[in-house]
N, C-alpha and C positions, 0 to 999 in steps of 0.2 A: 434474286437475292437469297442467300442461304439463311434458312430459318435458325434463329438462336434459341436453343432449348434452355429452359431455366435450370440453374444449378441448385443443388440441395440447399445451399445457404439462402437462396431466394425464398424458399418455403419456410425454413426455420426462423429467419429474421422476421418475416411477416407474422408468423405464429407468436414469436416472443413479444413483438410490439402489441399484439392483441391481448395477450394474457399477462403482460408485465404488471398491470395493476393488481393482479391476484397474488403477487409474490408473498405478501405478508400473511394472507390467509393460508396459503400453502405451507409456509414455514410453521404456522401455529398448529397445523395438523400433526406435526412430529411431536408436539407436547401433549396433544389431546388424546392420541390413540397410539398404543404400542404397535399395533399392526401397521398403521399408516407410517409410523416412524421407521419400521423395518423396510417397508416398501419404498418409501422416498429415499431412505439411506442407500438402498441397493441400486435404485434407478439413477440417482443424481449425485450422490456424495461418496460412493465407494472408493476407498484408498486415497481420499483427499488429504491435503495438508497445506496450510496457507499461513504465511507470515504477514503481519501488519508492519509496514515500514513508514515512519512519519515523514512528512514534508520537511525539507531542509530548514524552512522558516521556523519550525517547531523548536529548534535548538538555539534560537537567537539569544535567549537569556544566558545560556552557557557561554556562547561566544562573547557576549557583552561582559560577563563576569571575568572571563579569562583575559579579555582586552584590557579591563581595568587593572587586573593583577600584573600583567606584563608591563603596562604603562608605568605603574608604580616602581617596578624593578628597573625600568629604563632610567627613571628619574634618579633613583638611589645610586645606580651604577654610573651616572653621568656619561651615558653613551654619546658617541660623537654625532649621531644622526637623530636628533630629537623628533624629526618629522616623520620618521619611518613608522609605518603601521605597526601597532603593538601586536597584532595577531595576523599571521600569514596562513592562509588555508588554501591548499591546492584544490583545483576543481575535481580532480580525480586522484586519489591516493591509493597506492598499492597496499592492499591489506594483508597483513601476515599474522593471522590467528587472533591476537588480542591487542587491545590498546587501553591504557588508562592514564596517559600523560595529559594533564590538563592543557598544556601549551599546544598540543596537536589535536585539533578537532577533526574527526572523520565525519563527513556529512553522511546522513542516512542513505542518500542516493549513491554513495560510493560503494556500498554493499551490493546494490543492484548492478552497478557498472562493472564490478568484478565478475559477476555472473555472466553478463553480456559478453565480456571478453572471452569467456570460455566456450561460448555457443558457436556451432558450425552453421546453423540455419536460423535466420531471424526474419520475421515479417512484422510489419506494423499495420494495424487495421486502419482503414480510412476514416472510420467514425467510432465513437464510443456507443455501443449498443444500448447501454443503460440510459445515457443522457438523451440519445435520439428517441428512444422508446418513451421516455418520460417528458420529452420536449423541454429539456432543462433551459431555463432562462438566464441562469447566472454563471454557467461555466461552458467553455467551448466544446462543441460536439466533435470537432475534428481531431482531438487528441485521444486516439483510441488505444486499445490494449496492444502490448507487444507479446508475440508468441515466439517461443524458441524450441528447437529440437527437430528431429527428422520428420515428425508428423506434420510440421508446417508445410511440407512439400505438397500435401493433399488439400490445402486450403485454397479455394478459388481466388485467383488474383483479381477478380472483379471487386472483391471487398478488402483487399490488402495489397501491400507492395513489399517486395523483397528489400531487405535493409542490410547495410553493412554495420559493423560494430560502431563506427563513427555516427551513422544515421541514428541508431538506437540510443546512443548516449546523448546526442543532441535532442532527441525526442523526450528523454527523461528530464533533461534540463528545462525544456519548454513546459512540461507538466508541473515541475516544481515552481516555475515562475507563475503559472496559472493558479497556484494554491491547491493543487491536487495531492492526495496522499496515495501511496502505492500499497497494493495487496498482491503478493506474489506467491506462487506455489503450483500445486497440481490440483486442477478442478475438473471433475468429471462432467460438469455442466458444459464446459467448453468443448469437450470431446463430442458431446451430443449435438449441440447446435452448429458446430463446424463440420460434423460428420467425418471425423478423422480418428485414426488409431495407429499404433497402440497408445493408450493413455500415458504410459510411462515415458513416452517420447514427446510429450507436449507440456511445455512450461509456460505459465501465464504470468504476465506482469500487468495487473489492472492499474489504471490511473483514475482515482475515484474522487468525485465531489461529495460533499457532506449531505447533499439533498437527494440524489437520484441513484446512488450506487446500489446494486443488487444486495450487497452484504449489509445494508441497513436492516435486513431481516434477522441478523445475528441474534438479537435478544429473544426472538420468537422460536428459535431452533431448539431442539431437545438437547439435553446435556451431552449426550454422546457426540452429536454433531458439533456442538460448541468446542468440544475437545480437539477438533481438527484445525482450530485456529490458534496461532501461536504469537506470543509477544516476543520481541527480540530479547534474548537472555541478557539481563543486566540493566534493562531500562526500568526506571522508576518515574512515576508521574505524581506530583504533589502540588498543593496550593499554597501560595504565599498569602496568608490570610490578611496581612497588612495591606496588600494591594487589591484583594478581591472585594468587589462592590456588590456581589450577589445578583448580578444582572440576569443570570440564568442562561446565557447564550451557550455556555459549555454543556449544560444539562440537555438542552434541546438538540445539540449537534453531535453528542456522543454516540458512537456506533454500537456500544455494548451496554448501554444503560448503567454505566459505572459511576455516574455522578448524581449527587443529590444536593439540593440547596437547603442547608440547615442553619438557622439563625443568621440568614443573609450571607452565608459563606458557602463556597463550593467544597463539598466533601467527596473525595474520590475513593471508591472501593478498589483497593489494589489487586484483589483477587479477580474481579470482573474486568478490570482495565487491560486492554491488549496493546497499549502504547501506540495507537495510530497517530496521535498528535493533533487531531482535529481541534481538541479543546485548547491546546497551547497556541496553535496556529491562528485561531479565531478569537482569542480572549482580548477584549478591547483595552485591558489594563495590564497585560502581560503578567497576570497573577498565577497562571498555570505553568509550572516548571517541569521540564523533562530532564532528569538526571541521566546523562548519556555518555558517561566516561569509563564504564567498565563492561564493555560489550565483548562477549566471547563469540567472535565471528566463525571460528572453526566449528563450533557446535551447529550454527546455522547452515553452513555449507555441507556438513556431514548429513544433517537431516534431509536437506534438499536432494543430495546425491542418492539417498536411500529411497526416495520417492520417484524421482524422474531423472532421465538422462538427457542432457542437452548437447552432447557431442556425438559425432558419428562413430 
């Protein structure tokens, strides 16, 4: 029998699993020492740029509000079909730069799906490295990252499978159903543990749980590294104080430490908030609202194009 030699990912995955618990301490070093900040930035974060994309369930309040608005219009106009759904949302909408029409809600995942449609090479990882390393008990391990670009050709198929556009879109839908949020962009860390290059031809779509995601280290990172993470332009997150019961779940789950509980109400720091939607998605009283009606998609696509190429 022919001996099977280990691939690079065998070693890197084993190493990641053994040191994953040190991720917060490592991130803190970038704040504690200017020298360590420079070293870690050079080694792990050079030329990075990442967008937080909320889960589709995060905009349920907007959908409900628009549903009520159109239902009232239907009644006032005496439309012939009173049983028709007040709001119709396509699973995938062709995005053309901007939208701000309240009757047409573009799901956050549609932004990702548009990028997937542009990609020539796509792979889906068999497992989420973060959840498997942390032995997550609450979210599925088999919903791994999606990688796109020419560099994916160098990833060992032992740990991933080649995917069509349709496969990748279906995977995103499964991640949304599981309550995961998306963090997408260029990450040098992925170049390293996957042992691929060039970095400008590797695009990452992480599907993150609120408990085990690597990027829970965000609050511990230095200011210059935090600047590599972007909120979707136009997103605003706020609290409906009439509905907030001050349970603190949003405070505990926030990726960026942007929430405080003051006088038994959740207060959101809009400067710190990156619009990941974990707070809205997990609020038991639907008190956290995402204003998602004035998104400049062109700006997002232009920034991504400047960092990484996903076409041949």
